Backbone bond lengths (Angstrom), bond angles and torsions (degrees), N, CA, C in turn:
res aa  C-N    CA-C-N  psi(-1)  N-CA   C-N-CA  omega(-1)  CA-C   N-CA-C  phi
1 M - - - 1.460 - - 1.533 108.85 -
2 N 1.329 117.23 119.71 1.468 120.85 -172.56 1.528 109.92 -117.24
3 L 1.307 116.47 109.36 1.466 120.55 -179.58 1.518 111.89 -75.16
4 F 1.348 117.29 -31.15 1.449 120.84 -168.11 1.523 112.27 -131.46
5 P 1.341 119.63 74.40 1.459 119.74 174.10 1.529 110.14 -66.12
6 F 1.347 117.54 142.76 1.455 120.32 -178.87 1.515 110.04 -152.95
7 S 1.323 116.72 163.98 1.454 121.12 178.80 1.520 109.64 -143.52
8 L 1.329 115.31 152.76 1.459 121.47 176.51 1.520 107.77 -98.13
9 T 1.327 117.83 115.40 1.452 121.37 -176.87 1.518 110.89 -76.41
10 K 1.331 116.80 159.42 1.460 121.61 -171.60 1.525 112.84 -93.60
11 D 1.317 117.37 -31.42 1.455 120.02 -176.14 1.511 110.82 -79.34
12 K 1.338 116.22 137.52 1.458 119.81 -174.42 1.520 112.27 -58.29
13 E 1.334 116.66 -39.97 1.455 118.19 -176.10 1.528 111.92 -68.95
14 D 1.338 116.90 -14.89 1.454 120.26 -179.59 1.524 113.20 -103.21
15 I 1.333 116.37 -1.12 1.457 119.54 -175.90 1.523 110.11 -68.51
16 K 1.304 115.62 128.40 1.451 121.77 173.75 1.528 107.80 -129.24
17 I 1.317 116.35 157.65 1.459 119.08 178.32 1.522 109.78 -58.07
18 I 1.308 117.33 -46.95 1.455 122.44 174.90 1.523 107.25 -139.57
19 D 1.320 117.46 127.02 1.455 121.20 -176.89 1.527 108.41 -116.54
20 F 1.328 117.63 107.41 1.444 121.78 -173.87 1.526 111.41 -93.12
21 N 1.326 114.39 153.84 1.453 120.58 176.54 1.524 108.62 -128.12
22 F 1.319 116.74 92.18 1.458 121.59 -178.03 1.530 109.00 -86.48
23 V 1.333 115.73 72.24 1.457 119.59 -174.90 1.520 111.30 -60.55
24 S 1.339 116.53 -51.56 1.464 119.28 -174.34 1.523 112.82 -77.93
25 L 1.338 117.01 -13.27 1.460 119.67 -175.17 1.525 112.91 -103.52
26 K 1.334 117.74 -2.64 1.463 120.35 -175.54 1.524 113.81 -53.83
27 P 1.342 119.56 -40.90 1.473 117.58 -179.95 1.525 112.99 -68.10
28 L 1.324 117.68 -15.80 1.455 120.99 -171.68 1.519 113.69 -109.47
29 L 1.336 117.36 -30.73 1.455 121.25 -175.11 1.522 110.87 -132.28
30 K 1.309 115.81 142.91 1.448 121.04 174.31 1.516 108.31 -117.98
31 I 1.324 116.50 115.45 1.461 122.22 -179.59 1.525 107.68 -113.27
32 E 1.327 116.25 108.13 1.461 120.61 -179.72 1.522 111.27 -95.85
33 Y 1.320 117.29 -43.10 1.453 122.45 179.74 1.532 109.27 -114.98
34 T 1.328 115.22 149.62 1.457 120.17 -178.65 1.521 111.87 -55.52
35 F 1.335 117.82 -41.05 1.462 119.99 -176.53 1.523 112.54 -62.77
36 E 1.348 117.63 -21.03 1.463 120.41 -179.31 1.531 111.99 -69.24
37 I 1.335 116.87 -15.04 1.465 119.39 175.82 1.522 110.06 -62.91
38 I 1.328 116.53 -40.75 1.463 119.79 178.36 1.525 110.24 -64.26
39 K 1.320 116.39 -40.87 1.468 120.56 178.48 1.523 111.35 -60.88
40 N 1.336 117.43 -32.99 1.463 122.27 -175.38 1.522 113.78 -105.10
41 L 1.330 117.62 7.40 1.460 119.94 -172.14 1.534 112.42 -63.09
42 E 1.314 116.80 -38.48 1.462 119.21 179.03 1.526 111.01 -63.75
43 R 1.333 116.38 -41.47 1.464 120.05 179.19 1.531 110.94 -66.62
44 I 1.334 116.72 -38.55 1.466 120.76 178.23 1.529 110.03 -60.82
45 L 1.322 116.90 -44.09 1.462 120.36 178.96 1.527 111.49 -67.06
46 E 1.330 116.94 -36.85 1.460 119.64 176.63 1.527 110.78 -59.90
47 L 1.331 116.36 -43.27 1.459 120.37 178.72 1.517 111.27 -63.61
48 F 1.329 115.81 -38.29 1.463 120.10 178.38 1.527 110.37 -63.69
49 F 1.317 117.08 -49.03 1.463 120.12 -177.61 1.527 111.50 -68.54
50 D 1.330 117.81 -32.27 1.461 120.72 178.83 1.532 111.29 -63.25
51 N 1.341 116.48 -30.43 1.464 120.71 -177.57 1.529 112.68 -100.30
52 L 1.319 117.61 8.87 1.453 122.27 -178.58 1.525 109.80 -83.81
53 T 1.329 116.48 129.42 1.461 121.00 -177.13 1.531 112.56 -107.49
54 L 1.344 117.77 0.42 1.456 120.23 -179.73 1.532 110.53 -69.72
55 T 1.324 114.53 155.14 1.463 120.41 177.12 1.519 109.43 -87.21
56 P 1.332 118.90 132.76 1.467 120.24 177.05 1.525 111.43 -56.37
57 S 1.320 116.81 146.27 1.454 121.51 -176.35 1.524 111.64 -72.20
58 L 1.345 114.97 148.78 1.457 121.15 174.47 1.524 111.48 -107.52
59 D 1.335 116.72 -4.01 1.461 121.30 -179.85 1.521 109.16 -85.16
60 M 1.305 117.49 100.58 1.462 121.75 -173.05 1.525 112.46 -114.20
61 Q 1.321 118.04 21.12 1.456 120.55 -179.29 1.525 110.77 -60.00
62 H 1.314 116.72 124.86 1.464 124.04 178.99 1.532 113.12 66.23
63 I 1.327 117.65 14.76 1.463 121.34 175.86 1.528 108.20 -114.84
64 I 1.318 115.98 127.45 1.465 121.56 178.75 1.522 107.98 -105.45
65 L 1.327 116.62 120.32 1.458 121.32 -178.28 1.530 110.59 -96.95
66 I 1.356 113.97 138.15 1.456 121.79 175.50 1.527 107.79 -129.58
67 G 1.304 118.42 134.88 1.459 121.38 176.00 1.513 113.08 85.62
68 K 1.351 114.65 159.81 1.458 120.40 -175.27 1.528 114.34 -130.89
69 K 1.335 118.27 3.78 1.459 118.70 -177.84 1.517 111.22 -67.48
70 G 1.342 116.43 -41.54 1.453 120.97 -177.98 1.518 112.45 -107.25
71 K 1.350 114.76 -173.14 1.458 122.03 178.89 1.534 108.58 -128.24
72 L 1.317 115.48 156.17 1.451 121.13 174.96 1.518 109.31 -103.48
73 F 1.340 116.04 126.05 1.451 122.27 176.38 1.524 108.24 -112.72
74 L 1.325 116.68 117.25 1.456 122.00 179.07 1.521 109.29 -109.28
75 G 1.340 116.59 129.51 1.450 121.12 177.63 1.519 112.29 -80.32
76 K 1.329 115.92 -166.32 1.464 122.27 -179.71 1.531 109.93 -85.19
77 N 1.307 115.35 151.82 1.471 122.14 175.22 1.532 112.31 56.62
78 V 1.311 116.47 45.62 1.464 120.68 173.66 1.525 107.87 -87.39
79 H 1.329 115.58 116.09 1.462 121.05 -176.55 1.530 108.76 -96.59
80 I 1.322 115.56 116.55 1.458 120.61 -177.36 1.519 108.44 -106.43
81 E 1.336 115.82 113.09 1.457 121.72 -176.38 1.524 111.64 -114.71
82 G 1.313 116.58 20.92 1.457 122.14 179.23 1.512 109.33 -177.61
83 V 1.310 116.51 -176.07 1.462 121.33 -179.13 1.525 110.14 -86.21
84 T 1.328 116.67 133.25 1.462 122.35 175.88 1.525 109.10 -125.16
85 I 1.332 116.11 124.45 1.468 121.48 174.11 1.521 108.32 -93.33
86 V 1.311 116.94 125.71 1.467 122.68 178.22 1.521 107.95 -115.08
87 N 1.330 116.05 115.36 1.457 122.54 -178.24 1.529 108.69 -99.66
88 L 1.329 115.77 112.44 1.463 121.70 -178.06 1.523 112.17 -100.75
89 S 1.323 117.31 16.01 1.469 121.07 -175.50 1.525 112.17 -66.32
90 K 1.341 117.41 -27.53 1.467 120.71 -177.00 1.522 113.47 -115.13
91 G 1.336 118.06 -2.62 1.455 119.21 179.89 1.514 112.23 161.71
92 S 1.332 115.00 174.10 1.458 122.00 -175.69 1.524 112.09 -80.62
93 V 1.325 114.58 164.41 1.466 121.94 177.42 1.524 108.28 -130.27
94 F 1.340 115.39 127.15 1.458 121.89 179.36 1.521 108.07 -114.43
95 I 1.325 116.78 117.45 1.463 123.07 178.69 1.523 107.25 -113.83
96 S 1.334 116.83 112.85 1.462 122.31 -171.12 1.524 112.30 -72.60
97 D 1.327 115.49 -173.72 1.462 122.02 179.52 1.526 111.67 -68.73
98 N 1.327 114.78 153.78 1.472 122.82 171.08 1.533 112.26 58.70
99 I 1.317 115.89 41.63 1.467 122.04 178.59 1.529 109.15 -97.20
100 T 1.331 116.03 143.51 1.457 121.09 173.39 1.522 109.37 -114.40
101 L 1.328 116.15 125.95 1.463 122.69 176.95 1.525 107.20 -109.76
102 K 1.325 116.91 104.74 1.461 121.80 -174.91 1.529 111.16 -104.59
103 N 1.326 114.86 147.54 1.458 121.89 175.54 1.528 110.80 55.25
104 F 1.322 119.01 -134.44 1.471 121.11 -177.94 1.529 109.83 -108.46
105 N 1.324 116.03 130.29 1.464 121.65 176.72 1.521 110.15 -130.37
106 S 1.321 115.36 147.71 1.464 121.68 175.12 1.524 107.53 -127.85
107 I 1.329 117.02 121.73 1.466 122.23 -176.46 1.520 109.02 -125.18
108 E 1.325 116.35 121.68 1.460 121.91 177.97 1.526 108.26 -113.44
109 G 1.347 117.84 116.73 1.451 121.92 -176.58 1.525 113.26 -69.09
110 P 1.335 115.68 169.51 1.464 126.30 2.38 1.532 112.35 -79.53
111 V 1.330 115.53 138.75 1.463 121.32 -174.60 1.526 109.83 -144.64
112 Y 1.322 116.24 141.99 1.472 123.38 171.90 1.520 107.88 -126.21
113 I 1.339 117.15 122.95 1.456 122.61 178.22 1.521 108.40 -112.91
114 G 1.329 116.81 121.20 1.453 122.17 -175.01 1.518 114.03 -74.41
115 E 1.312 115.09 161.25 1.468 123.39 -174.20 1.533 112.20 -57.95
116 G 1.326 115.53 140.44 1.451 121.47 173.70 1.513 115.02 76.89
117 S 1.314 118.18 10.48 1.462 121.38 -177.38 1.524 111.44 -86.24
118 T 1.327 115.20 161.01 1.468 122.31 177.84 1.514 109.46 -124.14
119 L 1.327 115.89 127.71 1.467 121.76 173.30 1.519 107.31 -108.63
120 D 1.316 116.21 121.58 1.458 121.52 -173.87 1.530 109.37 -133.07
121 S 1.323 116.33 101.85 1.471 121.88 -179.86 1.527 111.02 57.60
122 S 1.315 116.35 49.63 1.466 121.77 -177.40 1.522 111.29 -105.63
123 T 1.338 114.30 150.73 1.461 121.97 171.72 1.523 106.83 -122.20
124 I 1.327 116.58 111.11 1.461 121.94 -173.37 1.520 109.57 -118.91
125 R 1.342 115.70 125.73 1.463 121.61 174.93 1.523 108.13 -116.48
126 G 1.330 116.45 118.06 1.446 120.93 -176.84 1.525 112.68 -76.41
127 P 1.321 115.42 172.72 1.454 125.57 3.05 1.531 113.00 -70.87
128 F 1.333 115.70 135.72 1.457 121.56 -179.42 1.517 109.08 -144.02
129 V 1.326 115.56 138.06 1.462 122.50 175.39 1.512 108.32 -130.93
130 C 1.320 116.83 131.49 1.461 119.15 168.46 1.519 109.10 -128.90
131 G 1.322 115.98 147.00 1.451 122.02 -179.55 1.514 111.60 -78.36
132 K 1.318 115.43 -160.13 1.462 120.22 -175.75 1.532 111.07 -82.64
133 V 1.314 114.60 154.06 1.472 124.64 173.97 1.531 111.48 52.43
134 C 1.311 116.67 47.68 1.468 121.41 172.87 1.524 108.88 -98.75
135 K 1.320 115.61 152.01 1.459 121.54 173.57 1.525 107.37 -116.18
136 I 1.331 115.52 118.30 1.452 121.08 -169.15 1.522 110.80 -121.19
137 S 1.327 115.87 127.62 1.455 122.14 172.22 1.523 107.68 -147.02
138 G 1.327 116.86 169.27 1.462 120.33 179.65 1.512 111.84 77.83
139 E 1.333 115.82 -160.35 1.463 123.00 -172.32 1.528 111.22 -104.09
140 I 1.327 115.33 128.55 1.467 121.41 -179.72 1.522 108.64 -134.40
141 E 1.341 115.94 137.27 1.462 120.20 -178.72 1.525 110.36 -140.71
142 E 1.330 116.42 126.77 1.472 123.93 171.35 1.527 111.91 45.73
143 S 1.313 116.22 63.13 1.458 120.63 -175.79 1.514 110.98 -138.24
144 L 1.330 115.38 169.80 1.459 123.79 177.98 1.525 108.75 -128.23
145 F 1.332 116.42 121.35 1.460 122.48 174.69 1.525 108.21 -111.61
146 F 1.332 116.30 134.56 1.458 120.00 173.41 1.530 110.08 -84.70
147 D 1.329 117.53 -170.87 1.455 122.32 -175.51 1.527 112.10 -65.72
148 Y 1.333 115.04 149.46 1.469 123.48 170.84 1.537 112.97 61.11
149 V 1.307 117.49 33.03 1.460 120.57 173.97 1.531 108.45 -81.52
150 N 1.322 116.19 133.32 1.457 121.12 178.31 1.529 109.40 -112.36
151 K 1.327 114.95 100.93 1.467 121.39 172.87 1.534 106.87 -123.38
152 H 1.312 115.27 66.86 1.455 120.83 -170.30 1.532 111.28 -97.92
153 H 1.330 117.06 30.85 1.462 121.32 -179.13 1.526 109.27 -143.11
154 Y 1.325 115.85 174.33 1.461 120.83 178.60 1.530 109.83 -68.13
155 G 1.319 116.22 163.52 1.458 122.36 -178.55 1.514 109.49 132.47
156 F 1.327 116.55 160.24 1.463 122.24 -176.94 1.527 110.52 -111.86
157 I 1.328 115.78 131.26 1.467 122.55 170.15 1.522 107.02 -126.11
158 G 1.340 116.70 119.24 1.455 119.94 -176.84 1.513 112.96 -135.71
159 H 1.344 115.69 140.65 1.467 123.09 177.11 1.538 110.90 50.14
160 S 1.330 115.40 47.42 1.463 120.81 -171.92 1.518 111.86 -132.03
161 I 1.331 114.98 161.89 1.461 123.34 176.40 1.518 107.62 -120.32
162 V 1.328 116.51 123.93 1.464 121.95 -175.27 1.527 108.49 -122.18
163 G 1.318 116.55 121.32 1.455 122.38 -175.98 1.521 113.82 -73.93
164 S 1.332 115.90 176.27 1.455 122.31 -178.01 1.525 112.08 -67.14
165 W 1.328 115.34 147.96 1.463 123.25 174.19 1.532 112.60 62.89
166 V 1.318 116.72 24.45 1.469 120.32 175.40 1.524 108.93 -81.15
167 N 1.324 116.76 137.03 1.455 122.04 174.30 1.524 108.71 -117.82
168 L 1.340 115.83 117.53 1.459 121.88 -178.90 1.523 108.77 -101.11
169 G 1.325 116.31 114.82 1.453 120.71 179.97 1.519 111.67 -64.26
170 A 1.341 115.53 159.39 1.465 121.21 -177.74 1.524 111.00 -53.52
171 G 1.324 115.54 131.52 1.459 120.97 177.72 1.511 114.99 85.10
172 T 1.332 118.05 -2.16 1.466 119.84 176.53 1.529 109.32 -59.30
173 T 1.325 115.72 125.81 1.465 121.42 -173.18 1.523 109.52 -142.33
174 N 1.336 115.50 140.06 1.461 118.54 175.68 1.528 111.01 -116.13
175 S 1.321 115.16 153.21 1.464 121.84 171.81 1.522 108.08 -91.61
176 D 1.328 116.92 139.08 1.466 119.88 176.42 1.523 112.17 -124.83
177 L 1.343 116.42 13.87 1.458 120.67 179.13 1.524 108.90 -148.98
178 K 1.333 116.98 126.70 1.459 120.67 -179.67 1.527 110.63 -76.76
179 N 1.319 116.38 152.92 1.465 121.00 -178.43 1.525 112.83 -61.65
180 N 1.341 116.61 -29.15 1.467 119.31 179.63 1.532 112.55 -96.37
181 Y 1.331 116.64 6.56 1.469 123.18 175.79 1.533 113.32 61.84
182 S 1.309 117.92 20.76 1.465 120.56 176.87 1.528 110.05 -81.03
183 T 1.345 116.58 165.70 1.460 120.12 179.17 1.530 110.54 -69.17
184 I 1.305 115.43 157.93 1.472 121.68 -169.70 1.521 110.45 -104.91
185 K 1.325 116.51 135.63 1.460 122.80 177.28 1.521 110.43 -101.26
186 V 1.335 115.18 144.36 1.454 121.86 -177.41 1.526 109.51 -130.70
187 F 1.333 116.90 138.01 1.466 121.98 178.46 1.526 109.29 -75.61
188 D 1.334 117.24 127.64 1.462 120.97 -176.48 1.524 113.19 -106.55
189 G 1.339 117.48 14.85 1.457 121.55 -178.74 1.509 112.71 105.92
190 K 1.335 116.12 -23.17 1.467 121.07 179.23 1.525 112.08 -126.43
191 D 1.311 116.10 -39.39 1.456 119.61 -175.26 1.525 108.56 -153.29
192 Y 1.331 116.18 174.30 1.457 121.31 177.50 1.525 109.32 -91.89
193 V 1.328 115.18 126.35 1.459 122.71 -176.12 1.524 109.12 -109.53
194 D 1.318 115.57 133.20 1.455 120.67 177.29 1.528 108.93 -74.82
195 T 1.330 116.50 118.30 1.461 119.95 -179.71 1.525 112.51 -72.18
196 R 1.341 116.63 -17.16 1.466 122.56 -172.62 1.536 110.88 58.38
197 M 1.320 115.12 24.50 1.457 121.91 177.66 1.527 108.35 -116.16
198 Q 1.309 115.69 133.33 1.461 119.83 177.47 1.522 110.79 -77.17
199 K 1.336 115.41 -24.66 1.455 120.35 177.68 1.523 110.38 -121.56
200 F 1.306 115.75 116.98 1.463 121.43 170.13 1.524 107.79 -156.16
201 G 1.308 116.19 138.11 1.454 121.15 -175.80 1.505 113.53 -94.81
202 C 1.323 117.09 -99.74 1.464 120.94 -175.52 1.522 110.21 -144.89
203 I 1.329 114.57 167.16 1.457 122.61 172.80 1.523 106.45 -121.87
204 I 1.327 116.58 122.22 1.461 121.92 -177.26 1.524 108.13 -118.66
205 G 1.330 116.84 120.18 1.457 122.00 -176.83 1.518 113.14 -75.15
206 D 1.338 115.67 171.60 1.462 122.14 -177.56 1.527 112.22 -58.19
207 H 1.315 115.72 146.27 1.467 124.31 172.65 1.532 113.01 60.28
208 V 1.315 117.14 28.12 1.471 120.42 173.74 1.528 108.81 -84.10
209 K 1.325 116.07 142.32 1.466 121.78 175.34 1.527 108.33 -124.27
210 T 1.333 116.02 133.23 1.475 120.14 175.87 1.528 109.15 -116.16
211 S 1.315 115.68 144.62 1.460 120.31 179.30 1.520 110.14 -81.17
212 I 1.331 116.51 172.83 1.462 120.37 179.82 1.528 109.86 -61.69
213 G 1.321 114.46 141.98 1.454 120.22 175.32 1.507 115.64 73.78
214 T 1.328 118.76 16.80 1.467 121.25 179.98 1.524 110.54 -68.98
215 M 1.342 116.25 126.94 1.455 122.59 177.61 1.530 108.97 -106.47
216 I 1.323 117.19 126.75 1.467 122.57 -175.27 1.518 109.06 -117.23
217 N 1.317 117.08 127.68 1.457 122.23 -175.61 1.525 111.61 -77.80
218 T 1.342 115.90 167.24 1.464 121.33 177.24 1.528 110.36 -61.00
219 G 1.335 115.42 135.38 1.451 120.71 174.28 1.512 115.44 73.92
220 T 1.320 119.04 13.12 1.463 121.15 -178.64 1.523 110.61 -75.71
221 V 1.327 116.05 138.41 1.459 122.79 174.29 1.524 107.84 -113.69
222 I 1.339 115.97 121.89 1.462 121.66 177.61 1.520 108.19 -108.68
223 G 1.327 116.61 115.64 1.455 121.75 -177.35 1.514 112.28 -65.07
224 P 1.344 116.91 154.27 1.464 120.90 -177.30 1.519 112.60 -62.54
225 F 1.331 115.10 157.65 1.469 123.77 175.61 1.529 112.05 63.80
226 S 1.317 117.50 32.37 1.464 121.52 179.01 1.522 110.36 -104.23
227 N 1.323 115.49 148.94 1.454 122.54 176.55 1.522 107.50 -118.48
228 I 1.336 116.50 107.88 1.466 121.91 -171.91 1.528 109.28 -101.97
229 F 1.330 116.35 114.35 1.461 120.01 177.97 1.527 111.55 -137.72
230 Q 1.323 117.36 14.20 1.461 122.72 175.93 1.526 108.98 -123.03
231 D 1.322 116.12 167.29 1.457 121.44 -179.42 1.528 109.98 -66.22
232 I 1.332 117.04 122.27 1.468 120.45 179.87 1.526 111.25 -119.35
233 R 1.327 117.76 17.30 1.468 119.85 -176.18 1.524 112.81 -62.24
234 D 1.333 117.81 -23.79 1.464 120.17 178.93 1.527 111.67 -97.92
235 K 1.334 117.21 11.35 1.461 121.56 -179.01 1.529 109.86 -108.33
236 K 1.318 115.87 133.53 1.465 120.01 175.82 1.525 111.87 -103.75
237 Y 1.338 116.24 -14.96 1.462 119.66 179.45 1.520 109.18 -145.84
238 I 1.337 115.58 124.31 1.459 122.86 175.91 1.522 107.39 -111.22
239 K 1.330 116.49 120.90 1.457 120.25 -176.61 1.522 111.93 -64.12
240 P 1.334 117.02 151.37 1.466 119.37 172.91 1.532 111.00 -56.25
241 F 1.321 115.63 148.20 1.468 123.80 177.87 1.531 112.41 67.30
242 S 1.327 117.36 24.43 1.465 119.60 179.12 1.526 110.48 -75.34
243 W 1.333 114.82 141.41 1.457 122.72 173.52 1.526 105.99 -113.51
244 G 1.344 116.81 109.87 1.456 119.15 -166.73 1.518 107.12 76.02
245 N 1.335 117.49 -128.41 1.465 118.81 173.75 1.524 112.26 -133.12
246 E 1.337 116.48 8.84 1.465 118.43 -177.67 1.527 113.23 -134.21
247 K 1.334 118.12 -18.18 1.465 121.19 -176.84 1.520 110.18 -111.51
248 I 1.335 115.80 172.50 1.459 120.37 -178.76 1.533 109.72 -107.52
249 Y 1.321 114.74 141.46 1.458 122.74 176.38 1.531 108.72 -61.88
250 E 1.319 118.80 134.28 1.459 121.18 172.70 1.530 108.43 -68.28
251 K 1.334 116.47 129.60 1.462 119.96 -170.48 1.522 112.66 -60.59
252 E 1.308 117.96 -46.65 1.456 120.02 -177.87 1.524 111.36 -64.54
253 K 1.334 116.40 -38.17 1.460 119.80 177.56 1.522 110.02 -66.64
254 L 1.339 117.31 -40.79 1.456 121.34 177.96 1.521 110.88 -58.57
255 I 1.326 116.84 -50.58 1.465 120.98 -178.15 1.524 110.59 -62.32
256 D 1.327 116.59 -40.21 1.464 120.43 177.64 1.527 110.64 -63.46
257 D 1.339 117.26 -40.62 1.467 120.78 178.99 1.525 111.27 -66.32
258 I 1.327 117.22 -39.30 1.463 120.86 177.65 1.525 110.40 -60.83
259 K 1.333 116.61 -42.82 1.466 120.70 179.25 1.528 110.73 -63.03
260 K 1.333 117.04 -40.30 1.462 120.42 178.98 1.524 110.90 -63.91
261 V 1.326 115.98 -44.57 1.469 120.17 -178.01 1.526 110.77 -64.16
262 M 1.325 117.47 -46.54 1.459 121.02 -177.58 1.524 111.89 -68.82
263 A 1.329 116.83 -30.94 1.464 120.49 178.07 1.522 111.68 -63.03
264 R 1.342 116.75 -27.78 1.468 120.68 177.46 1.527 111.65 -65.14
265 R 1.336 117.31 -18.29 1.467 122.06 176.10 1.529 110.26 -112.58
266 D 1.348 115.53 21.68 1.472 122.22 177.97 1.525 112.00 58.65
267 L 1.320 116.36 37.03 1.455 122.16 177.73 1.525 109.09 -128.92
268 S 1.328 115.45 168.26 1.467 120.67 176.20 1.520 108.71 -151.08
269 P 1.344 117.92 147.90 1.466 120.21 179.42 1.523 110.67 -71.68
270 D 1.325 117.17 138.94 1.466 118.87 178.08 1.529 109.97 -84.08
271 E 1.317 115.95 171.26 1.464 121.66 -175.33 1.521 112.04 -61.83
272 E 1.334 117.31 -35.81 1.463 120.81 -179.86 1.524 110.44 -64.84
273 F 1.337 116.77 -40.95 1.459 120.71 179.04 1.525 110.73 -64.67
274 I 1.311 117.16 -43.44 1.466 121.35 178.01 1.527 110.45 -61.89
275 R 1.330 115.96 -40.15 1.471 119.57 179.65 1.525 111.13 -64.40
276 R 1.321 116.95 -39.98 1.458 120.19 -179.60 1.526 110.75 -68.77
277 I 1.331 116.60 -38.43 1.464 119.78 175.10 1.524 110.14 -59.80
278 S 1.335 115.96 -45.09 1.470 120.51 -178.72 1.519 111.18 -62.34
279 N 1.336 116.89 -40.48 1.472 120.13 179.31 1.527 111.42 -64.54
280 L 1.326 116.46 -44.25 1.466 120.09 178.08 1.524 111.13 -65.83
281 Y 1.316 115.40 -37.42 1.466 120.02 179.78 1.526 110.84 -61.05
282 E 1.327 116.38 -42.68 1.467 120.30 179.71 1.523 110.92 -62.97
283 I 1.327 116.57 -37.17 1.466 120.12 179.35 1.522 110.86 -64.46
284 Y 1.325 116.93 -50.78 1.463 120.19 -173.94 1.522 113.18 -78.16
285 S 1.338 118.33 -33.42 1.459 120.13 -178.79 1.516 111.47 -71.69
286 S 1.333 117.40 -19.54 1.471 120.29 179.40 1.516 112.15 -81.34
287 E 1.351 117.06 -13.34 1.460 120.19 179.75 1.540 109.72 -81.37
288 S 1.310 115.74 155.22 1.456 120.42 -170.55 1.530 113.52 -98.32
289 T 1.325 116.99 14.55 1.457 119.05 -174.61 1.530 112.99 -90.97
290 F 1.339 118.49 -1.13 1.458 120.04 174.63 1.527 109.30 -75.76
């Protein structure tokens, strides 16, 4: 079940960190900027649950339910290895097939957890969506994770969008509220746009890796295929293919690292994906802003 189909466009002028295609939601929602997904995430989940025909689960072993506004939907082969509190006071919770719930977890709806994911000592406050085969730990609030996100350590991610195959090192934390409580601006590829939101975290592109203890400021955009291991608290935009925050990733090393990461999930990038990475790399590496 895929809530958020998306594609990476080929033309430079059309390149976005994440480009969504809300085919079934077009009559109901208008999404102009990526950050507006967070603003509309609760409504998107409401639409999903309104059209859900599955029967709520009756298997509640080791699950403590709180609240009655929403419903709990449990898929097949859900392995419960600890106590999980599910708070339905603000919305429903959908836990897909082949999920592992380890140690203690707290989930406050509305929430969608994708197939094959693992929740291990996590505190989740919805609205939250994660794709398939994610590893989730620590504190998460009002965010969207795509497939194969690895956040298997402590740290806070709030009001943020995290692309596929992102690995967040232990302690990686973002700010989603400015000290002066003003609205947050986000770089859209050309200029800084006022989100008109008092709370917004960050946008992290596909295949980004952060080192332990990475601190991310409000409204920061980290371009895809970046390896972050330096202090970026004073940065609002990290270019795609960044190595640290000032140099460029070596292309062959990047491709080799992608293959290593995907092999850990018994997958490998196909030739078309490698070709598209190479084309984007040529575009960004030719610019003089590194």
